[in-house]
PDB file with SEQRES, HELIX, SHEET and CRYST1 records, atoms N, CA, C and O in Angstrom:
SEQRES   1 A   47  UNK UNK UNK UNK UNK UNK UNK UNK UNK UNK UNK UNK UNK          
SEQRES   2 A   47  UNK UNK UNK UNK UNK UNK UNK UNK UNK UNK UNK UNK UNK          
SEQRES   3 A   47  UNK UNK UNK UNK UNK UNK UNK UNK UNK UNK UNK UNK UNK          
SEQRES   4 A   47  UNK UNK UNK UNK UNK UNK UNK UNK                              
HELIX    1 AA1 UNK A    3  UNK A   13  1                                  11    
HELIX    2 AA2 UNK A   35  UNK A   46  1                                  12    
CRYST1    1.000    1.000    1.000  90.00  90.00  90.00 P 1           1          
ATOM      1  N   UNK A   1      -1.049  -7.121  -3.930  1.00  0.00           N  
ATOM      2  CA  UNK A   1      -1.982  -6.076  -3.636  1.00  0.00           C  
ATOM      3  C   UNK A   1      -1.761  -4.943  -4.623  1.00  0.00           C  
ATOM      4  O   UNK A   1      -0.653  -4.757  -5.126  1.00  0.00           O  
ATOM      5  N   UNK A   2      -2.800  -4.197  -4.897  1.00  0.00           N  
ATOM      6  CA  UNK A   2      -2.710  -3.083  -5.836  1.00  0.00           C  
ATOM      7  C   UNK A   2      -2.509  -1.770  -5.097  1.00  0.00           C  
ATOM      8  O   UNK A   2      -2.679  -1.691  -3.880  1.00  0.00           O  
ATOM      9  N   UNK A   3      -2.144  -0.748  -5.851  1.00  0.00           N  
ATOM     10  CA  UNK A   3      -2.027   0.572  -5.250  1.00  0.00           C  
ATOM     11  C   UNK A   3      -3.363   1.020  -4.666  1.00  0.00           C  
ATOM     12  O   UNK A   3      -3.390   1.621  -3.592  1.00  0.00           O  
ATOM     13  N   UNK A   4      -4.464   0.742  -5.346  1.00  0.00           N  
ATOM     14  CA  UNK A   4      -5.787   1.127  -4.842  1.00  0.00           C  
ATOM     15  C   UNK A   4      -6.031   0.514  -3.472  1.00  0.00           C  
ATOM     16  O   UNK A   4      -6.477   1.201  -2.553  1.00  0.00           O  
ATOM     17  N   UNK A   5      -5.742  -0.776  -3.331  1.00  0.00           N  
ATOM     18  CA  UNK A   5      -5.944  -1.461  -2.052  1.00  0.00           C  
ATOM     19  C   UNK A   5      -5.008  -0.908  -0.985  1.00  0.00           C  
ATOM     20  O   UNK A   5      -5.431  -0.648   0.141  1.00  0.00           O  
ATOM     21  N   UNK A   6      -3.750  -0.730  -1.335  1.00  0.00           N  
ATOM     22  CA  UNK A   6      -2.774  -0.257  -0.358  1.00  0.00           C  
ATOM     23  C   UNK A   6      -3.043   1.190   0.042  1.00  0.00           C  
ATOM     24  O   UNK A   6      -2.845   1.560   1.199  1.00  0.00           O  
ATOM     25  N   UNK A   7      -3.487   2.001  -0.896  1.00  0.00           N  
ATOM     26  CA  UNK A   7      -3.785   3.403  -0.590  1.00  0.00           C  
ATOM     27  C   UNK A   7      -4.926   3.534   0.425  1.00  0.00           C  
ATOM     28  O   UNK A   7      -4.955   4.497   1.192  1.00  0.00           O  
ATOM     29  N   UNK A   8      -5.849   2.596   0.440  1.00  0.00           N  
ATOM     30  CA  UNK A   8      -6.910   2.599   1.464  1.00  0.00           C  
ATOM     31  C   UNK A   8      -6.302   2.375   2.843  1.00  0.00           C  
ATOM     32  O   UNK A   8      -6.703   3.016   3.815  1.00  0.00           O  
ATOM     33  N   UNK A   9      -5.343   1.475   2.926  1.00  0.00           N  
ATOM     34  CA  UNK A   9      -4.616   1.218   4.169  1.00  0.00           C  
ATOM     35  C   UNK A   9      -3.860   2.465   4.609  1.00  0.00           C  
ATOM     36  O   UNK A   9      -3.897   2.835   5.782  1.00  0.00           O  
ATOM     37  N   UNK A  10      -3.177   3.113   3.671  1.00  0.00           N  
ATOM     38  CA  UNK A  10      -2.419   4.331   3.968  1.00  0.00           C  
ATOM     39  C   UNK A  10      -3.341   5.415   4.522  1.00  0.00           C  
ATOM     40  O   UNK A  10      -3.012   6.082   5.503  1.00  0.00           O  
ATOM     41  N   UNK A  11      -4.487   5.581   3.888  1.00  0.00           N  
ATOM     42  CA  UNK A  11      -5.436   6.600   4.330  1.00  0.00           C  
ATOM     43  C   UNK A  11      -5.956   6.288   5.734  1.00  0.00           C  
ATOM     44  O   UNK A  11      -6.118   7.199   6.546  1.00  0.00           O  
ATOM     45  N   UNK A  12      -6.217   5.030   6.024  1.00  0.00           N  
ATOM     46  CA  UNK A  12      -6.764   4.640   7.324  1.00  0.00           C  
ATOM     47  C   UNK A  12      -5.734   4.716   8.447  1.00  0.00           C  
ATOM     48  O   UNK A  12      -6.094   4.930   9.604  1.00  0.00           O  
ATOM     49  N   UNK A  13      -4.457   4.541   8.115  1.00  0.00           N  
ATOM     50  CA  UNK A  13      -3.430   4.461   9.151  1.00  0.00           C  
ATOM     51  C   UNK A  13      -2.501   5.666   9.205  1.00  0.00           C  
ATOM     52  O   UNK A  13      -1.735   5.809  10.158  1.00  0.00           O  
ATOM     53  N   UNK A  14      -2.555   6.530   8.205  1.00  0.00           N  
ATOM     54  CA  UNK A  14      -1.691   7.700   8.188  1.00  0.00           C  
ATOM     55  C   UNK A  14      -0.269   7.430   7.740  1.00  0.00           C  
ATOM     56  O   UNK A  14       0.602   8.289   7.877  1.00  0.00           O  
ATOM     57  N   UNK A  15      -0.026   6.240   7.205  1.00  0.00           N  
ATOM     58  CA  UNK A  15       1.311   5.927   6.695  1.00  0.00           C  
ATOM     59  C   UNK A  15       1.561   6.705   5.404  1.00  0.00           C  
ATOM     60  O   UNK A  15       0.639   7.270   4.817  1.00  0.00           O  
ATOM     61  N   UNK A  16       2.801   6.722   4.982  1.00  0.00           N  
ATOM     62  CA  UNK A  16       3.205   7.425   3.765  1.00  0.00           C  
ATOM     63  C   UNK A  16       2.907   6.565   2.529  1.00  0.00           C  
ATOM     64  O   UNK A  16       3.152   5.358   2.529  1.00  0.00           O  
ATOM     65  N   UNK A  17       2.374   7.202   1.475  1.00  0.00           N  
ATOM     66  CA  UNK A  17       2.118   6.474   0.229  1.00  0.00           C  
ATOM     67  C   UNK A  17       3.440   6.111  -0.434  1.00  0.00           C  
ATOM     68  O   UNK A  17       4.343   6.945  -0.507  1.00  0.00           O  
ATOM     69  N   UNK A  18       3.566   4.867  -0.921  1.00  0.00           N  
ATOM     70  CA  UNK A  18       4.790   4.493  -1.622  1.00  0.00           C  
ATOM     71  C   UNK A  18       4.837   5.154  -3.004  1.00  0.00           C  
ATOM     72  O   UNK A  18       3.802   5.395  -3.625  1.00  0.00           O  
ATOM     73  N   UNK A  19       6.038   5.437  -3.466  1.00  0.00           N  
ATOM     74  CA  UNK A  19       6.240   6.046  -4.764  1.00  0.00           C  
ATOM     75  C   UNK A  19       5.916   5.039  -5.868  1.00  0.00           C  
ATOM     76  O   UNK A  19       6.301   3.872  -5.790  1.00  0.00           O  
ATOM     77  N   UNK A  20       5.206   5.505  -6.893  1.00  0.00           N  
ATOM     78  CA  UNK A  20       4.876   4.603  -8.010  1.00  0.00           C  
ATOM     79  C   UNK A  20       5.907   4.684  -9.135  1.00  0.00           C  
ATOM     80  O   UNK A  20       5.729   4.068 -10.186  1.00  0.00           O  
ATOM     81  N   UNK A  21       6.985   5.445  -8.917  1.00  0.00           N  
ATOM     82  CA  UNK A  21       8.068   5.589  -9.895  1.00  0.00           C  
ATOM     83  C   UNK A  21       7.575   6.124 -11.241  1.00  0.00           C  
ATOM     84  O   UNK A  21       8.241   5.942 -12.260  1.00  0.00           O  
ATOM     85  N   UNK A  22       6.408   6.785 -11.249  1.00  0.00           N  
ATOM     86  CA  UNK A  22       5.863   7.343 -12.482  1.00  0.00           C  
ATOM     87  C   UNK A  22       5.102   6.349 -13.340  1.00  0.00           C  
ATOM     88  O   UNK A  22       4.683   6.689 -14.446  1.00  0.00           O  
ATOM     89  N   UNK A  23       4.916   5.133 -12.857  1.00  0.00           N  
ATOM     90  CA  UNK A  23       4.225   4.103 -13.632  1.00  0.00           C  
ATOM     91  C   UNK A  23       2.715   4.185 -13.500  1.00  0.00           C  
ATOM     92  O   UNK A  23       1.990   3.592 -14.299  1.00  0.00           O  
ATOM     93  N   UNK A  24       2.232   4.915 -12.498  1.00  0.00           N  
ATOM     94  CA  UNK A  24       0.797   4.999 -12.262  1.00  0.00           C  
ATOM     95  C   UNK A  24       0.380   4.130 -11.095  1.00  0.00           C  
ATOM     96  O   UNK A  24       1.102   3.223 -10.683  1.00  0.00           O  
ATOM     97  N   UNK A  25      -0.790   4.421 -10.573  1.00  0.00           N  
ATOM     98  CA  UNK A  25      -1.270   3.714  -9.388  1.00  0.00           C  
ATOM     99  C   UNK A  25      -2.435   2.801  -9.767  1.00  0.00           C  
ATOM    100  O   UNK A  25      -2.255   1.862 -10.543  1.00  0.00           O  
ATOM    101  N   UNK A  26      -3.610   3.062  -9.236  1.00  0.00           N  
ATOM    102  CA  UNK A  26      -4.799   2.281  -9.596  1.00  0.00           C  
ATOM    103  C   UNK A  26      -4.649   0.802  -9.364  1.00  0.00           C  
ATOM    104  O   UNK A  26      -4.311   0.373  -8.261  1.00  0.00           O  
ATOM    105  N   UNK A  27      -4.897   0.015 -10.396  1.00  0.00           N  
ATOM    106  CA  UNK A  27      -4.882  -1.450 -10.282  1.00  0.00           C  
ATOM    107  C   UNK A  27      -3.522  -2.070 -10.564  1.00  0.00           C  
ATOM    108  O   UNK A  27      -3.414  -3.284 -10.739  1.00  0.00           O  
ATOM    109  N   UNK A  28      -2.491  -1.247 -10.610  1.00  0.00           N  
ATOM    110  CA  UNK A  28      -1.137  -1.789 -10.787  1.00  0.00           C  
ATOM    111  C   UNK A  28      -0.653  -2.352  -9.445  1.00  0.00           C  
ATOM    112  O   UNK A  28      -1.038  -1.851  -8.389  1.00  0.00           O  
ATOM    113  N   UNK A  29       0.181  -3.380  -9.482  1.00  0.00           N  
ATOM    114  CA  UNK A  29       0.712  -3.929  -8.233  1.00  0.00           C  
ATOM    115  C   UNK A  29       1.525  -2.879  -7.484  1.00  0.00           C  
ATOM    116  O   UNK A  29       2.309  -2.147  -8.087  1.00  0.00           O  
ATOM    117  N   UNK A  30       1.340  -2.809  -6.191  1.00  0.00           N  
ATOM    118  CA  UNK A  30       2.060  -1.832  -5.380  1.00  0.00           C  
ATOM    119  C   UNK A  30       3.550  -2.180  -5.361  1.00  0.00           C  
ATOM    120  O   UNK A  30       3.925  -3.351  -5.303  1.00  0.00           O  
ATOM    121  N   UNK A  31       4.393  -1.142  -5.410  1.00  0.00           N  
ATOM    122  CA  UNK A  31       5.844  -1.313  -5.353  1.00  0.00           C  
ATOM    123  C   UNK A  31       6.393  -0.378  -4.283  1.00  0.00           C  
ATOM    124  O   UNK A  31       5.678   0.484  -3.771  1.00  0.00           O  
ATOM    125  N   UNK A  32       7.644  -0.554  -3.958  1.00  0.00           N  
ATOM    126  CA  UNK A  32       8.330   0.286  -2.966  1.00  0.00           C  
ATOM    127  C   UNK A  32       7.693   0.205  -1.585  1.00  0.00           C  
ATOM    128  O   UNK A  32       7.548   1.211  -0.890  1.00  0.00           O  
ATOM    129  N   UNK A  33       7.314  -1.013  -1.203  1.00  0.00           N  
ATOM    130  CA  UNK A  33       6.740  -1.272   0.118  1.00  0.00           C  
ATOM    131  C   UNK A  33       7.680  -2.232   0.836  1.00  0.00           C  
ATOM    132  O   UNK A  33       8.060  -3.266   0.286  1.00  0.00           O  
ATOM    133  N   UNK A  34       8.050  -1.892   2.055  1.00  0.00           N  
ATOM    134  CA  UNK A  34       8.940  -2.769   2.818  1.00  0.00           C  
ATOM    135  C   UNK A  34       8.185  -4.000   3.320  1.00  0.00           C  
ATOM    136  O   UNK A  34       6.955  -4.050   3.298  1.00  0.00           O  
ATOM    137  N   UNK A  35       8.945  -4.974   3.768  1.00  0.00           N  
ATOM    138  CA  UNK A  35       8.332  -6.167   4.347  1.00  0.00           C  
ATOM    139  C   UNK A  35       7.497  -5.766   5.555  1.00  0.00           C  
ATOM    140  O   UNK A  35       6.396  -6.281   5.749  1.00  0.00           O  
ATOM    141  N   UNK A  36       8.014  -4.852   6.368  1.00  0.00           N  
ATOM    142  CA  UNK A  36       7.286  -4.416   7.559  1.00  0.00           C  
ATOM    143  C   UNK A  36       5.970  -3.735   7.190  1.00  0.00           C  
ATOM    144  O   UNK A  36       4.951  -3.954   7.846  1.00  0.00           O  
ATOM    145  N   UNK A  37       5.988  -2.908   6.139  1.00  0.00           N  
ATOM    146  CA  UNK A  37       4.758  -2.255   5.691  1.00  0.00           C  
ATOM    147  C   UNK A  37       3.757  -3.285   5.156  1.00  0.00           C  
ATOM    148  O   UNK A  37       2.562  -3.194   5.435  1.00  0.00           O  
ATOM    149  N   UNK A  38       4.239  -4.247   4.400  1.00  0.00           N  
ATOM    150  CA  UNK A  38       3.357  -5.295   3.875  1.00  0.00           C  
ATOM    151  C   UNK A  38       2.756  -6.110   5.019  1.00  0.00           C  
ATOM    152  O   UNK A  38       1.582  -6.479   4.975  1.00  0.00           O  
ATOM    153  N   UNK A  39       3.556  -6.387   6.030  1.00  0.00           N  
ATOM    154  CA  UNK A  39       3.078  -7.121   7.193  1.00  0.00           C  
ATOM    155  C   UNK A  39       2.014  -6.308   7.942  1.00  0.00           C  
ATOM    156  O   UNK A  39       0.995  -6.854   8.365  1.00  0.00           O  
ATOM    157  N   UNK A  40       2.256  -5.003   8.101  1.00  0.00           N  
ATOM    158  CA  UNK A  40       1.270  -4.130   8.756  1.00  0.00           C  
ATOM    159  C   UNK A  40      -0.017  -4.085   7.951  1.00  0.00           C  
ATOM    160  O   UNK A  40      -1.104  -4.048   8.528  1.00  0.00           O  
ATOM    161  N   UNK A  41       0.088  -4.087   6.628  1.00  0.00           N  
ATOM    162  CA  UNK A  41      -1.086  -4.099   5.766  1.00  0.00           C  
ATOM    163  C   UNK A  41      -1.914  -5.369   5.991  1.00  0.00           C  
ATOM    164  O   UNK A  41      -3.136  -5.297   6.116  1.00  0.00           O  
ATOM    165  N   UNK A  42      -1.259  -6.517   6.043  1.00  0.00           N  
ATOM    166  CA  UNK A  42      -1.997  -7.765   6.216  1.00  0.00           C  
ATOM    167  C   UNK A  42      -2.672  -7.822   7.588  1.00  0.00           C  
ATOM    168  O   UNK A  42      -3.785  -8.334   7.711  1.00  0.00           O  
ATOM    169  N   UNK A  43      -2.005  -7.302   8.615  1.00  0.00           N  
ATOM    170  CA  UNK A  43      -2.634  -7.249   9.938  1.00  0.00           C  
ATOM    171  C   UNK A  43      -3.838  -6.328   9.935  1.00  0.00           C  
ATOM    172  O   UNK A  43      -4.874  -6.654  10.514  1.00  0.00           O  
ATOM    173  N   UNK A  44      -3.705  -5.164   9.277  1.00  0.00           N  
ATOM    174  CA  UNK A  44      -4.819  -4.203   9.164  1.00  0.00           C  
ATOM    175  C   UNK A  44      -5.975  -4.853   8.387  1.00  0.00           C  
ATOM    176  O   UNK A  44      -7.137  -4.728   8.772  1.00  0.00           O  
ATOM    177  N   UNK A  45      -5.645  -5.537   7.306  1.00  0.00           N  
ATOM    178  CA  UNK A  45      -6.664  -6.157   6.458  1.00  0.00           C  
ATOM    179  C   UNK A  45      -7.424  -7.245   7.195  1.00  0.00           C  
ATOM    180  O   UNK A  45      -8.616  -7.438   6.956  1.00  0.00           O  
ATOM    181  N   UNK A  46      -6.751  -7.957   8.087  1.00  0.00           N  
ATOM    182  CA  UNK A  46      -7.404  -9.062   8.790  1.00  0.00           C  
ATOM    183  C   UNK A  46      -8.364  -8.598   9.873  1.00  0.00           C  
ATOM    184  O   UNK A  46      -9.135  -9.399  10.400  1.00  0.00           O  
ATOM    185  N   UNK A  47      -8.324  -7.296  10.216  1.00  0.00           N  
ATOM    186  CA  UNK A  47      -9.235  -6.785  11.247  1.00  0.00           C  
ATOM    187  C   UNK A  47     -10.576  -6.599  10.709  1.00  0.00           C  
ATOM    188  O   UNK A  47     -11.478  -6.175  11.432  1.00  0.00           O  
TER     189      UNK A  47                                                      
END                                                                             
């Protein structure tokens, strides 16, 4: 998933945005996301 996709989830759920370590966001693959956060994202996406 990309930062753009994950940031939509963050905005909809009020979760904290993961740090991009200064590499940039947009269409780059999301980093610094826990397994639990990724799992919550997939559940949110499936709705």
